[in-house]
PATOR-635848 format. One line per 5 residues: their letters; for each residue x, y, z of N, C-alpha, C. Coordinates in steps of 0.001 Angstrom, whole numbers, plus 500000, padded with zeros to 6 digits. Layout:
! residues N
A> X Y Z X Y Z X Y Z | ...
This chain:
! residues 336
MATSQ> 453150 592827 449962 452101 592449 448928 451367 593726 448522 | 451258 594017 447249 450626 595184 446716 449253 594678 446093 | 448312 595643 446165 446954 595453 445584 446499 596717 444981 | 445428 596591 444181 445052 597818 443401 444613 598859 444218 | 443729 598582 445304 443329 599560 446229 442821 598988 447448
ITKRL> 443110 599502 448656 442713 598849 449870 441275 599398 450133 | 440411 598334 450346 438926 598573 450472 438484 597845 451792 | 437223 598117 452174 436738 597404 453409 436617 595908 453075 | 436213 595609 451799 436104 594140 451468 437479 593469 451536 | 438463 594175 451113 439834 593528 451200 440232 593310 452603
IDGLK> 440073 594327 453322 440400 594154 454754 439596 593063 455492 | 438351 592922 455264 437653 591866 455854 438089 590499 455389 | 438692 590376 454248 439149 589042 453791 440661 588827 454173 | 441316 589657 454923 442727 589390 455277 442774 588491 456472 | 443594 587519 456506 443744 586483 457620 445090 586685 458179
PRLDE> 445210 586405 459559 446626 586358 460169 447409 585204 459725 | 448720 585452 459727 449683 584383 459401 450655 584193 460551 | 451715 583231 460399 452653 583035 461497 453400 584279 461809 | 453706 585086 460815 454420 586405 461031 453557 587507 460446 | 453746 588679 461029 453134 589784 460644 453290 590089 458965
YFVWD> 452559 590802 458444 452767 591153 457043 452002 592418 456619 | 452368 593042 455510 451781 594259 454987 451079 594124 453623 | 450031 594742 453472 449392 594856 452201 449442 596322 451865 | 449997 596573 450681 450135 597986 450251 449157 598455 449163 | 448728 599613 449231 447763 600237 448313 448529 600480 446975
GSLSG> 447812 600025 445912 448367 600266 444494 448222 601751 444018 | 447386 602502 444479 447082 603739 444089 447866 604827 444883 | 448163 604658 446044 448800 605672 446930 450088 604980 447632 | 451097 605375 446885 452408 604730 447368 452702 605013 448810 | 453077 603958 449488 453429 604112 451029 452184 603888 451924
FGVRV> 451069 603754 451446 449826 603533 452246 449531 602056 452215 | 449304 601535 453576 449087 600045 453500 448475 599685 454876 | 448157 598330 454949 447584 597786 456074 448605 596701 456674 | 448766 596919 458075 449658 595855 458643 448786 594886 459426 | 449088 593614 459147 448379 592537 459644 449302 591715 460780
QSTGA> 448916 591690 461925 449752 591115 462866 449384 589576 463096 | 450194 588847 463721 449987 587358 463846 448822 587132 464754 | 448402 588108 465471 447282 587935 466472 445903 588250 465687 | 446085 588866 464550 444833 589072 463792 444559 590648 463898 | 445276 591359 464775 445040 592890 464733 445507 593372 463521
MSYVV> 444816 594451 463005 445083 595205 461846 445108 596690 461932 | 446054 597425 461277 446123 598790 461570 446645 599385 460152 | 446204 600728 459898 446587 601353 458604 447935 602050 458974 | 448790 602052 458004 450092 602556 458212 450475 603411 456898 | 451451 604125 457142 452074 604846 455850 453626 604810 456054
KYRAG> 454218 604484 454943 455664 604292 454979 456301 605370 454171 | 457493 605807 454502 458004 607020 453834 459677 606940 454098 | 460456 607849 453476 461799 607990 453698 461895 609399 454448 | 462568 609408 455424 462741 610657 456303 464051 611377 455759 | 463937 612100 454719 464927 612775 453985 465042 612482 452512
NGRGA> 466224 612885 451944 466243 612763 450511 467295 611599 450228 | 467093 610948 449095 467969 609976 448616 467854 608648 449174 | 468449 607710 448608 468226 606284 449075 468774 605960 450504 | 469790 606822 450902 470385 606605 452134 469498 607107 453428 | 468394 607777 453121 467553 608262 454124 466747 607121 454803
PTRRL> 466708 607128 456022 466114 606037 456780 464594 605885 456489 | 464168 604727 456423 462625 604452 456191 461960 604481 457574 | 460783 605174 457490 459925 605209 458632 458642 604605 458457 | 457879 604185 459379 456580 603626 459276 455733 604177 460405 | 454660 604974 459991 453848 605630 460898 452426 604919 460858
TLAKA> 451972 604506 462222 450617 604032 462363 449625 605043 462415 | 448616 604879 461415 447602 606035 461350 446432 605711 462238 | 445902 604460 462243 444703 604128 463197 444550 602643 463041 | 443817 602058 463898 443492 600652 464002 442315 600453 462857 | 442439 599310 462162 441413 598933 461107 440071 598754 461945
GTITP> 439051 599358 461437 437758 599218 461947 437263 600409 462829 | 438318 601326 463172 437990 602485 463869 437724 603710 462923 | 438388 603646 461732 437971 604563 460680 437920 603799 459321 | 437322 604339 458249 437242 603627 457020 438534 603734 456288 | 438602 602762 455156 439781 602986 454382 440109 604302 453692
DEART> 438939 604989 453294 439007 606166 452637 439536 607418 453693 | 439005 607293 454895 439506 608086 455955 440969 607852 456157 | 441332 606743 456242 442739 606379 456522 443727 606819 455335 | 443117 606795 454034 443763 607188 452903 444032 608751 452999 | 443075 609436 453431 443178 610871 453685 444310 611243 454608
LAKKA> 444313 610489 455727 445449 610685 456679 446707 610498 456260 | 446865 609313 455360 448056 609022 454787 448615 610205 453792 | 447640 610708 453096 447913 611830 452145 448530 612941 452936 | 447902 613311 454015 448386 614386 454750 449713 614090 455445 | 449892 612931 455977 451441 612588 456393 452296 612599 455349
LGSVA> 452150 612101 454145 453130 612183 453059 453244 613613 452545 | 452178 614486 452653 452374 615835 452292 453337 616512 453252 | 453171 616324 454597 454158 616960 455437 455566 616411 455323 | 455727 615142 454943 457131 614557 454573 457646 615338 453425 | 456910 615626 452492 457359 616306 451280 457916 617605 451500
HGADP> 457376 618299 452722 457782 619606 453137 458833 619461 454166 | 459485 618366 454394 460649 618152 455245 460274 617692 456639 | 458948 617216 456837 458781 616937 458206 459065 615343 458477 | 459010 614917 459683 459181 613615 459941 458206 613175 460990 | 456860 612856 460606 455803 612598 461548 455985 611439 462425
AAQRA> 456739 610435 461996 456907 609358 463008 457894 609725 464133 | 458925 610521 463866 459867 611087 464813 459147 612068 465788 | 458273 612843 465128 457597 613813 465945 456657 613126 466884 | 455945 612039 466564 455053 611345 467483 455972 610644 468571 | 457087 610171 468212 457878 609564 469209 458348 610601 470262
ADKRA> 458737 611713 469693 459098 612883 470667 458030 613383 471568 | 456896 613382 470904 455663 613813 471794 455388 612772 472873 | 455599 611515 472586 455329 610433 473640 456456 610679 474729 | 457796 611107 474424 458732 611145 475367 458558 612555 476217 | 457992 613576 475681 457727 614885 476185 457079 614788 477571
STLAE> 457551 615686 478443 457091 615765 479757 455602 616483 479759 | 454738 615988 480704 453501 616661 480904 453761 617846 481822 | 452868 618735 481933 453052 619902 482854 453251 619463 484254 | 452505 618415 484550 452556 617926 486003 453974 617407 486361 | 454611 616712 485315 455901 616259 485460 457001 617338 485567
LAEQF> 456730 618292 484657 457588 619481 484608 457468 620298 485854 | 456304 620440 486363 456055 621150 487652 456859 620588 488714 | 456747 619330 488802 457484 618503 489969 459003 618784 489954 | 459501 618731 488734 460916 618964 488468 461387 620399 488851 | 460513 621338 488396 460652 622887 488793 460621 622945 490291
LTEHV> 459637 622378 490856 459552 622525 492493 460806 621978 493189 | 461116 620739 492618 462217 620013 493383 463654 620658 493184 | 463899 620952 491873 465268 621350 491510 465500 622907 491551 | 464455 623566 491574 464576 625091 491608 464009 625694 492758 | 462693 625513 492973 462045 626159 493973 462468 625861 495387
EAKRS> 462407 624475 495719 462781 623962 497022 464291 624199 497300 | 465063 624194 496254 466449 624428 496454 466946 625941 496577 | 466156 626893 496027 466494 628237 496030 465573 629195 496684 | 464458 628783 497024 463459 629739 497662 463259 629192 499113 | 462568 630094 499906 462411 629891 501267 461182 628763 501353
ASSAK> 461138 628086 502588 460134 627009 502628 458795 627568 502528 | 458491 628789 502961 457075 629253 502785 456894 629649 501276 | 457835 630122 500592 457678 630291 499164 457409 629037 498414 | 458174 628047 498739 458020 626733 498012 456632 626173 498322 | 456238 626352 499569 454874 625867 499859 453779 626583 499031
SYRDL> 453947 627888 498872 452975 628680 498154 453052 628261 496751 | 454079 628097 496057 454388 627762 494675 453623 626272 494409 | 453995 625435 495334 453369 624057 495174 451800 624179 495284 | 451276 624966 496147 449886 625017 496468 449253 625586 495264 | 449757 626674 494677 449065 627265 493422 449109 626390 492199
LERLA> 450290 625710 492075 450381 624670 490925 449318 623569 491070 | 449442 622910 492215 448680 621658 492493 447132 622035 492571 | 446809 623063 493107 445362 623464 493240 444630 624074 492033 | 445484 624924 491424 444808 625714 490276 445341 625369 488874 | 446576 625100 488748 447046 624677 487424 446942 623323 486985
MPELG> 447315 622262 487770 447300 620792 487561 446005 620391 487091 | 444867 620637 487786 443617 620089 487552 443125 620504 485989 | 443672 621677 485598 443318 622124 484282 444202 621643 483132 | 445568 621636 483411 446572 621456 482419 447656 620335 482712 | 447501 619744 483866 448542 618868 484421 448864 617743 483414
KRKAE> 447879 617154 482793 448168 615955 481839 448516 616442 480417 | 448514 617725 480133 448944 618249 478799 450434 618177 478738 | 450803 617882 477470 452249 617938 477165 452749 619373 477374 | 453767 619638 478052 454095 620982 478475 454366 621952 477208 | 455066 621398 476238 455481 622234 475131 454385 622410 474110
KITTA> 453129 621657 474453 452058 621850 473622 451042 622825 474069 | 451252 623334 475408 450341 624326 475996 450486 625632 475382 | 449290 626275 475015 449466 627527 474315 449071 628790 475179 | 449259 629841 474578 449137 631034 475352 447556 631233 475615 | 446757 630795 474689 445319 630768 474842 444796 630107 476098
EIQRL> 445471 628970 476294 445157 628043 477545 445439 628691 478766 | 446679 629306 478839 447161 630034 479997 446206 631251 480260 | 445831 631915 479041 445016 633026 479255 443570 632668 479926 | 443078 631556 479462 441716 631025 479960 441900 630729 481517 | 442996 630091 481879 443183 629699 483204 443423 630890 484147
HSKHS> 444026 631931 483531 444299 633272 484282 442962 633893 484552 | 442094 634024 483422 440765 634700 483401 439916 633932 484305 | 439989 632613 484427 438950 631951 485182 439105 632262 486620 | 440184 632841 486991 440360 633160 488521 440251 634642 488685 | 439518 635355 487852 439450 636893 487784 438881 637396 489044
RSPYQ> 438004 636604 489754 437505 637221 491010 438546 637170 492074 | 439696 636562 491862 440801 636647 492907 441941 637111 492131 | 442093 638386 491837 443182 638934 490886 444540 638699 491455 | 444778 638912 492785 446069 638721 493351 446535 637192 493163 | 445661 636355 493476 446014 634909 493244 446180 634619 491822
ANRLL> 445342 635040 490868 445557 634832 489399 446793 635319 488991 | 447228 636569 489303 448546 637105 488852 449666 636329 489450 | 449593 635928 490716 450620 635106 491304 450836 633765 490538 | 449623 633129 490230 449753 631921 489414 450404 632144 488054 | 450057 633274 487461 450720 633594 486203 452186 633758 486272
RVLSS> 452562 634393 487375 454142 634554 487596 454839 633205 487840 | 454097 632347 488501 454809 631050 488881 454778 630264 487715 | 453744 630209 486900 453808 629451 485581 454938 629955 484619 | 455037 631380 484648 456069 632013 483822 457420 631499 484202 | 457626 631468 485518 458964 631129 486105 459074 629623 485848
LFSFA> 458168 628773 485845 458239 627385 485480 458792 627158 484005 | 458196 628004 483132 458606 627751 481719 459887 628240 481451 | 460374 629389 482119 461728 629879 481969 462765 628879 482531 | 462470 628382 483587 463343 627179 484224 463392 626125 483270 | 462321 625677 482613 462321 624590 481658 463347 624807 480494
AKAHV> 463275 626049 479991 464096 626470 478863 465634 626470 479251 | 465815 627105 480505 467291 627156 480907 467741 625700 481204 | 466855 624657 481587 467214 623394 481888 467261 622507 480567 | 466989 623209 479404 467062 622525 478179 465954 621373 478059 | 464816 621496 478813 463749 620585 478817 462680 621007 477743
MPIGF> 462708 622436 477527 461832 623021 476638 462699 623919 475619 | 462118 624380 474462 462886 625033 473437 463130 626473 474065 | 464419 626932 473901 464766 628238 474322 463758 629485 473807 | 463262 630276 474825 462407 631252 474384 460846 630886 474399 | 460593 629500 474686 459118 628991 474773 458644 629483 476155
NPCRG> 457584 630305 476143 456960 630705 477316 455639 631203 477029 | 454456 630335 477094 453127 630747 476690 452581 631650 477632 | 453352 632011 478823 452644 633098 479624 453145 634504 479196 | 454052 634526 478334 454473 635881 477810 453398 636680 477117 | 453212 637869 477450 452275 638616 476764 450792 638775 477332
IEHFP> 450640 637964 478438 449308 637994 479044 449315 639066 480063 | 448283 639870 479971 448105 641136 480846 447731 640711 482255 | 448389 641227 483301 447978 640951 484735 446738 641686 484970 | 445979 641219 485831 444749 641971 486450 445354 643123 487270 | 444656 644269 487179 445034 645317 488062 444937 645034 489579
EEGRE> 445807 645353 490323 445936 645224 491688 446046 646547 492438 | 444954 646552 493424 444976 647891 494266 445657 647558 495522 | 446253 648672 496030 447000 648531 497399 446080 648064 498429 | 446498 647144 499195 445714 646534 500319 446075 647096 501675 | 446986 648130 501794 447403 648667 503061 446367 649424 503696
RYLTT> 446079 649061 504842 445082 649807 505677 445400 649906 507123 | 445304 650917 507821 445590 651094 509161 444287 650977 510021 | 444460 650380 511172 443360 650287 512055 442922 651671 512616 | 441625 651814 512763 441296 653119 513259 441367 653048 514874 | 441195 654170 515565 441260 654184 517056 440260 653345 517626
SELAQ> 439021 653323 516954 437970 652606 517528 438111 651088 517312 | 438670 650643 516237 438992 649260 515966 440025 648791 516826 | 441049 649603 517194 442130 649210 518153 441576 648995 519457 | 440618 649821 519847 439961 649749 521107 439079 648470 521216 | 438404 648165 520250 437696 646900 520143 438557 645635 520165
IGEAM> 439655 645676 519434 440617 644553 519561 441140 644469 521036 | 441520 645625 521612 442048 645525 522990 441032 644992 523979 | 439674 645276 523880 438808 644798 524786 438550 643356 524469 | 438647 642854 523216 438404 641432 522904 439578 640558 523473 | 440853 641222 523453 442030 640438 523925 441988 640283 525479
REAET> 441527 641415 526086 441498 641264 527596 440424 640269 528028 | 439263 640202 527272 438235 639173 527631 438754 637764 527212 | 439483 637628 526191 440075 636386 525770 441032 635891 526774 | 441952 636889 527540 442829 636458 528539 442341 636073 529797 | 441092 636653 530084 440506 636532 531432 439408 635382 531461
VGLPY> 438252 635923 530963 437088 634924 531112 436980 634066 529797 | 437694 634429 528689 437559 633663 527479 436556 634168 526484 | 436771 633846 525289 435773 634248 524252 434808 633191 523846 | 433568 633551 523745 432506 632490 523583 432614 631860 522134 | 432306 630555 521998 432336 629866 520758 431044 629208 520551
TVDET> 430705 628843 519290 429585 628007 519012 429915 626589 518570 | 428834 625837 518700 429043 624434 518365 427954 624018 517397 | 428351 623327 516305 427271 622803 515435 426582 621628 515977 | 425294 621934 516393 424511 621018 517077 424201 619761 516252 | 424352 619857 514919 423970 618768 514084 424952 617684 514056
QPKAK> 426235 618040 514540 427237 616960 514461 427076 615943 515610 | 427623 614664 515395 427516 613600 516344 428248 614086 517659 | 429348 614709 517672 430033 615034 518942 429594 616167 519597 | 428490 616804 519106 428057 617987 519754 427472 617789 521105 | 427039 616522 521284 426493 616323 522725 427534 616117 523771
HAPKE> 428806 616128 523454 429946 616028 524377 430517 617356 524693 | 429948 618422 523945 430365 619783 524095 429939 620370 525456 | 430678 621233 526096 430166 621912 527288 428812 622626 527048 | 428158 622945 528053 426896 623564 528115 427161 625014 527481 | 426070 625657 527086 426257 626883 526161 426798 627898 527003
GNRRT> 426542 628101 528315 427083 629097 529166 428576 628888 529460 | 429056 627610 529280 430450 627340 529560 431363 627392 528335 | 430880 627668 527258 431522 627599 525900 432325 628857 525868 | 433555 628748 526436 434611 629903 526218 435956 629356 526110 | 436704 630163 525298 438156 629771 524995 439098 630810 525699
VIGPH> 439887 630454 526525 440946 631486 527206 442199 631184 526409 | 442786 632272 525866 444055 632183 525229 445235 632459 526238 | 446256 631894 525986 447477 631858 526844 448283 633225 526583 | 449265 633412 527503 450125 634564 527327 450812 634724 526045 | 451359 633570 525579 452037 633705 524315 451252 634131 523080
AAAAL> 450080 633557 523023 449145 633902 521949 448790 635372 522019 | 448556 635860 523267 448153 637236 523485 449483 638178 523154 | 450543 637742 523541 451794 638502 523237 451836 638539 521647 | 451634 637460 521041 451844 637480 519500 450892 638521 518833 | 449630 638414 519308 448709 639403 518759 449090 640834 519011
RLLIF> 449636 641249 520190 450021 642542 520564 451265 642923 519715 | 452224 642010 519485 453370 642239 518552 452991 642493 517180 | 451849 641961 516647 451330 642026 515286 450823 643575 515252 | 450167 644083 516269 449680 645285 516267 450689 646368 516411 | 451707 646177 517238 452712 647027 517540 453679 647304 516477
TGARL> 453989 646127 515814 455185 646226 514851 454639 646214 513397 | 453496 645705 513091 453003 645691 511756 453666 644649 510886 | 454328 643747 511647 455025 642554 510984 454017 641518 510397 | 454573 640652 509563 453733 639630 508953 453470 638577 510068 | 452346 637805 509931 451908 636756 510828 453086 635831 511050
REILH> 453670 635164 510179 454655 634192 510174 455920 634807 510849 | 456276 636040 510553 457472 636669 511198 457295 636666 512755 | 456129 637000 513138 455921 636833 514524 455877 635369 515154 | 455197 634729 514520 455012 633250 515099 456454 632552 514990 | 457256 632821 514022 458564 632179 513905 459673 632951 514713
LKWEH> 459375 634091 515385 460367 634945 516085 460990 634139 517190 | 462290 634133 517166 463043 633535 518382 463854 634488 519196 | 464200 634184 520411 464866 635087 521333 466229 635597 520712 | 466837 634669 519930 468113 635116 519179 467930 636204 518214 | 466696 636420 517763 466431 637516 516806 466129 638828 517525
VDFER> 465961 638770 518793 465768 640078 519560 466899 640686 520059 | 467234 641894 519725 468449 642683 520230 467977 643769 521126 | 467959 643522 522509 467443 644377 523387 468414 645732 523413 | 469778 645361 523298 470596 646489 523387 470442 647543 522316 | 470166 647142 521122 469981 648082 520057 468527 648279 519753
GLCCC> 467591 647555 520381 466164 647898 520206 465752 647310 518874 | 466172 646298 518308 465720 645720 517146 465128 644162 517017 | 464367 644006 516296 463857 642610 516016 464183 642210 514569 | 464922 641235 514361 465329 640703 513173 464288 639671 512771 | 463279 640154 511943 462139 639353 511747 462323 638336 510715
RLVKL> 463020 638662 509661 463066 637673 508485 464308 637954 507590 | 464469 636934 506672 465544 637208 505565 464670 637611 504360 | 465259 638744 503724 464615 639118 502455 465813 639185 501421 | 465384 639033 500236 466346 639082 499072 466523 640315 498377 | 467684 640945 498237 468065 642071 497709 469032 641903 496448
EKRPS> 468950 642791 495528 469758 642800 494469 470099 644203 494024 | 471320 644393 493837 471783 645772 493594 471541 646090 492145 | 470927 647140 491786 470741 647649 490472 471585 648699 490038 | 471843 648855 488827 472684 650103 488347 472002 651351 488836 | 472838 652398 489116 472299 653666 489647 471491 654484 488589
CSTRP> 471661 654134 487187 470913 654700 486227 469517 654309 486133 | 469172 653030 486806 467929 652437 486735 466867 653290 487322 | 465664 653229 486782 464612 654042 487388 463851 653179 488461 | 464179 651861 488438 463537 650909 489468 464140 651033 490770 | 463623 650602 491800 464368 650581 493094 465662 650154 493030
RWQSS> 466587 650730 493949 468058 650299 493840 468154 648882 494305 | 467376 648461 495111 467590 647050 495732 466392 646298 495277 | 466625 645198 494650 465623 644126 494021 466026 642763 494453 | 465217 641739 494376 465464 640429 494911 466802 639838 494334 | 467650 639287 495237 468742 638303 494994 469499 638032 496175
TLCHA> 470113 639050 496888 471029 638807 497986 470205 638643 499313 | 470517 637743 500186 469894 637592 501429 470330 638659 502435 | 469343 639241 503095 469595 640249 504083 468596 640250 505289 | 468970 640494 506426 467957 640621 507553 467191 641846 507377 | 465876 641610 507736 464914 642832 507777 464661 643022 509286
SVAMS> 465019 644129 509699 464885 644457 511163 463590 645464 511474 | 463012 645290 512565 462048 646205 512973 462444 646854 514308 | 462333 648122 514305 462710 648926 515500 461579 648582 516637 | 462254 648410 517950 461280 648073 518965 460708 649347 519691 | 459582 649623 519566 458929 650723 520403 459099 650377 521876
SPVRR> 458636 651410 522682 458489 651225 524079 457556 650079 524407 | 456421 650068 523896 455446 649062 524161 456095 647652 523848 | 456802 647611 522717 457345 646272 522309 458442 645822 523250 | 459198 646762 523610 460279 646551 524591 459825 645974 525920 | 458703 646584 526383 458141 646219 527719 457525 644746 527497
LAARM> 456807 644515 526350 456162 643222 526092 457333 642151 526038 | 458334 642478 525320 459373 641415 525117 459955 641055 526418 | 460236 642099 527227 460911 642050 528496 460069 641040 529432 | 458796 641392 529357 457708 640597 530287 457746 639035 529802 | 457854 638975 528531 457832 637580 527942 459076 636801 528227
RNRAP> 460278 637557 528149 461573 636927 528516 461657 636397 529901 | 461008 637164 530948 460927 636725 532263 460060 635433 532426 | 459132 635191 531435 458430 634016 531510 459034 632728 531023 | 460043 633105 530004 460774 632038 529325 461429 631070 530269 | 461499 629872 530031 462206 628897 530816 463772 629180 530785
T> 464425 629004 531764 465924 629187 531947 466588 628006 531694
């Protein structure tokens, strides 16, 4: 049914019927009101997606009647029809947007299909922690392909006080979008992380001084013998069950003490020592195979290091005399 112009008075006078029906505006072709059998009404615009009579007819809902005025709805209809005149299909675009994955959904696919399948367990845990703790609260509900470089930049800048963590998050997000493009979930080449400058990172390598080593040695001997003192929060309900202040000491066992000494003697990472097994220790050659690292052979003309991440390889640490003696002493303690 066509009318001269859709107005508020016209809408107020529309009544529901057994079947839904449409009232079309006489001044703007394609603009109308949909009246459902329940009485609900909404502004719509109808158009052909393409040229010629064979082009399919689309209908796009603009808003519910009552939420905006007829004049505001007419303005939205003009914009939609204008985009159609330039070759767009707003109804199809809206449907695609509804089907599009949120960043949270894409992140779960990235972690499951890529990270957990191809990275170490510790790396997968780190990736998941960064995404769930830092990225998802800010952008998790956003459609992934709608996320802009400006949004990623703001997220990166928000964590400027932790530059290493912020840069790590940026690399993980960049890897996520690259994965999505390769998996044909996102357009090829779409990566809003591209072009964002990383925070400068200073080397964090530092060697313990002779005085510091002496202090650590003294603390370890105390921990192994009389134990290290600890404090109790007296405000907590269970504080009354704690030992008296003079008896609040923790004695560490031989394995914990050995792990601490191995960290000092070898310079290995914490998890490399904690996950070390006897099968990784080669007494004959004096080597500890601490971990698997990834290596990738690069062309000899490259100015970058010859080996970069790809192929798995064991990283070994030479056993000094103190390490040999400590390992031998701990092997004698091991159950047979």
